[in-house]
N, C-alpha and C positions, 0 to 999 in steps of 0.2 A: 870201427866197423866200417863193412864199404856197402855203398848203397847205389841202385839205378837210378837215375832221372830220365822219366819219358813226360812226354807230355802231349796235347791238342790229338788225340787221334783221330778224333769226329767219325765215330763210326756211324755210318749210314749216307755219309757227303756222297753224292754225285757229282761227276765232273764235264760240266757240258751236256748232259743227261746222260753219261753213262756210271753204270753203276758200279763202285769200289770196293765194294764188301769184301773178293777175293783178293786184294790189292792190300787191304786192310788182312786180313786174317794171315796171310803172308807177312806182312812188316811186323803183326803181332806175336810171331810164329819166331821168328829172328831175334826178338828183343828177350825172350821167354829162354831161347837157348843162349844166347850172351848171357843173361842173368845168371843162368848153368852153371856155364863153363866157367865163368869168372867164379860163381861161387860167394854170391852177393850175398848181403843179409839181409836186404829187404830191398824194393820194386818201390818207388815212388812217380804217383801220375799224379803231374799238377794240371788237371782240370780238362776240360773241354774232351767229356769221356764218349758223348755221341754231336753229333750234327746238329741235331734237333732234341727241342725240347719236348717234341714226342717223338720218338724215335720208333720207325718200324719194326714189326713181329722180326725180320729178319734179321734186324741192327740189333735189338735185344738178345736175339737168341746166339749170335756172334759173341756178343760182350760178355753172356753170362760161361758160354763154352770157352773163352780165353779165361775169365776171372775163375773157375773151376779148375783150369791148366794149370796158372801159376798159383794159386793160395789150396786148393785142396788139394792136388793132385800130387804138387810140388813143395808145397809147404813153404811157401816162398812169404813174407809177412809182405801187406800190400798198404801201401798207406796213399788214398787218391781225395781230392776234392773233388766239386763242381767247379765248372766253369761258367761264362757267359752263355755261353750254348744248350749247357744242360737245364734243367727241370729238377730245383731243389727237392719239392717236392717228393717228384717221382723217385730220386735215386736215393730218398731217404727211407723209403722203405724199407722195411727190411736189417738198418742198419745196429739197433739194438743188441744182435745176436751175431754180425757180423763178427764184432771183434774177439768172439772166443777162439776165431779159426787166424785172428791175427790178422782178419781183413778190416783196415779204419778208414770210410770212406765218411768225412766229412762235408754238411751241405749246408750248416747252419752258422751265423754269426758266433754263436754263442760258444759251437765245440772248440772255435779257434784257441779257448782258454782253457782245453783241458790237453797239455801235451802225452802225445805216446813217447812212452821212453823205450827206446832199444836199446839194448851195449852202453854205450857211453853217451848217446845222446837222446835229446828232446828234439823230436819234431810239432811244431806247430801247424797244424793243418788249417789255413785261412783258406776258407771257398771265395768262389767271387760275389760281392757283396755291392749294395748302391751305398751313398753317404744316406737316404736315408735310414736303411739296419741300422747303424751305427748312429743317428740322432736318436733312433728307438731305444736300442742296449742301451746308450748310457745315459739316456734324458739330455741330452745334451744340445739346445738347437741353434749353437753355435756352429755346428760341424754343416758345412756347406759343400764343402768337396771331398774326393776322396785321401786326397795329400791330409785334409785336416782329420776328417774317420781315421787314416794312418796311425798319424800319430797316435791318437786316442786308445787304438787298437793294441801297437807295440808297449805301451806306457801297461798296457793293464796283462799281456803276457810278459814284460819284463818281470812282473810280482811271480810270475812262475816260474822264474829260473834257477837252476839247480847249480850251485857252484862247482865246479872242477866237473863237469858236463857240456860237452856238444848242444851248440840251440842251433837249429836248423826250420826254415821258415819255409812252407810252400806254401806256394799261390798264385793267382790269375789275376797280374793287370797288367798295365803299360808303362814298362819303368821310361821314367824321362833320361831321355836323349837315347834311345832306343828308333831304329830303325822298321821301318812296316813294310808288307809283301800283300798285294792283293788279295789272297784269300780267309785275311784276317776282319772278322766282324768289327768297324771303328764303335769302340768301348770309350772315346773322350771325344769331347766339343769345345774348341779353345783351349787347349789346355789344361780345362781345370777336372779332369779325369784323368792326368798321370801323377804318376810316384815318384818324386827325389829321392834317388837313390840313398842319400846321405840319412835317409833315415831311417834307411836298415842295416847301417853300419854295427848294431849291438848283435846281428846273430853270424857265427862263423861260415854261415852257407844259406842262399835263399835259392831256392829253386822254384825257377816262373815258370808258369806256361801263359798261353795266349799268343805270343807272336810265332812265325813258323820257322821263322831261318835262327840256327842256333848262334850265329854271327850275329843275332841284332843287335847285342851290348857288349862292350868289351868292360869288364870289371871285376875286380880281383875277387868278389865273393857273389857275386848279383850274375846268374846265369839263367838263357832258356836252353833248354834241351831243342826247342825246333817240334815240329811236324816228323814225323814219321815216312812222312811222304810228302811227294808233290803235289800241294792243291790249287795249284796258278800257275797260268804260262809264265809268268813273271819270274816263279818259281825254278826254273828252267836250270841253270845254272848251279843252283844250290844244292849241297851235299847233304842228305837229311842224315839224322841219327840217332843217339843217346851220349848221356854221359855216366859213367863210374865216379863216384865220388868217393875219398879214402879220410875217411875225419882224423886218423892220427897227425894225416900231416896236410890234411883239407886239401890235399891236390885232388886233378879231377883229368880225367883223360874222352877225351872225344873216343866212340866207334861206330864209324861208317854203318846204313844199310845199304843192302843193294833192292832195288825195288823187281818185284814180279814184269811191272814193264815201265820203264823209266818214261819219261814227259820231255819233249826236246822240241825246238822248232828246227823248220826246215826251209830253205829258201832254194826253188827249184822252177824254170819253165812248165807249163802244162804236157807239152813232149817229152819231158825230161822224165817226168811223174809215170807217164805210161808207157817208157822203156822197162823192159827185164833186166838190160845191163845196170841200170840206174836202182832198182828197188831191191834187186837184188843182194845189193851192197851194202843197205842199211836195213836198220832194226824196225821193219813195215808193221809189225805188231804193239809198237807202242806207242804211246798217245801221242800225238801230232798236231803242231798248230803248224801250216805251210805259209810261208809269202811266197806268191806268185809271182815270177816277172811278167808274165803275158801281158801286154794291152789290152786287150780286143775282148769283147765276148764269149762268153762258151758256155755253151749250153748244157743245162742239165749238171753242171760243175761237179759239185758236193758228193751226190749219186756216184757218177761216174769212180771218183777218186775211192770211194768208200768200198770197192771191190777190191781194190788193192789195195787200201790202209784203212783195216776194220774199225779203227780207232782214232778217226781224225773226228780233233778237234774243234777247227773249224779253219778259213780260208782268209785272208789277207792279200789286198794287192801291193806290190812294192811300188809299181808303176802305172796309175793312174788317170797317164794325160790324156790317154786316148779316148777314153770315157770321156773324158770332159769335151773334148774333140769333136768327139762324135754327136757332144749333146749340143753343141756350139753351130753344129753342119745341121743338128734338127730341126734349131728354132729356128735358123738360116732359110731353110725351105719350108718352114710351115705352111705357106702360102699354098703347098702342092704338095696335098695330101697323096693323090698318086704315085708320089715319088716317095713318101714317106713310109707306106704301105710294101713299095714294092723293095725299097731299101731294106725296110725290116726284115722282109720275107728272105731277102738273099742272105744279109745276117743270120737269121735264126738254121736256115737249109743248106745252106750255102748252093743255092739253086734259084736260076729267075724265074719270073712268073710263066706259066704257059701261056699260048694264042686265049686259049678259054679261060683262064686265070684272070687276066686283062679286061677281057671280056665285062666278065660278072662281076670283079672291082667295079668298072666304067660304071658299069649300072649299080652297081651299091651306093657310089660316091653319089652318081644324079641323084638319085632317091630320095640321101641323108640332105644331096642339098636344096631339092624341090618340097622338105619335110623345113628346113630352116628358117626357108622365107616364107612359107605359110603363117609359120610360128612368129 
């Protein structure tokens, strides 16, 4: 059989305050179109369906809309698990009758030992869990780490292996040796909650979620699908997509997705950014992180640039040296308040104080000086 492997949809996620539902909807639609075009036999979603344990109503509506499109309208078997961002209690609602339409959503550890059989393959759907869940399930107080828990989990799964069938594990955790990016919530402390990949060797394929880069781990049978969208500026150079796995020869092929609006980093000066000849050559509707080359103070910078770049995520200075020099100058002239105020006014308005303004400033400073001495 052939199945599509995706994960980390994070429906409802915001990027620096920007709503991503439109982007997420377009990406999931691409996944559905690919599944239909490639005539896959099932779709696997390896956790983090939502971005929050209590998703907003519009996020729930989008998820329901897409699940209906996959499973009810196009009759695609759907195999999914809860991730560390999901609430397993809330996702568990309705699961008793989901399986009657070939929608298998596992949110409890006990469900991992009830394999879903499709064609020549047994799928073991292991939702995100903590070591204490395994301690309780196996009644074994010696289980302290995720690696120890996984040992017991896999031993129990192997008791349900059927010979002459492929065995696929769907899970959501950090596999030891993988690389991380900034948009993933950290679920490991001091290495205690990583899973050695050699514990996974009994499976023909391990479909993982949690890490957003599909290249986070280079392994023969253990694979992250990565997220369908770029969720942090550190992911700007990553190609997002999904895998299609063929169980007949255990081959897998990566299919890239095209974002509705890409995420990219831009290096330019303030003058360049305001010049039509510059911004008309770039995709200024994309999500942009600007690295500004200017050294001076620019008032109302973000609001001015967002007129031209509506999805501006943030601005950082490439050369902050002059601001440090300005601070040094301010400290040197701190004993002359009049000059500090005059220079600040000039920097903010590009104008000098008028004669009347200088008189008002002098009167104000005299009043402050008098009050200070009285105190």
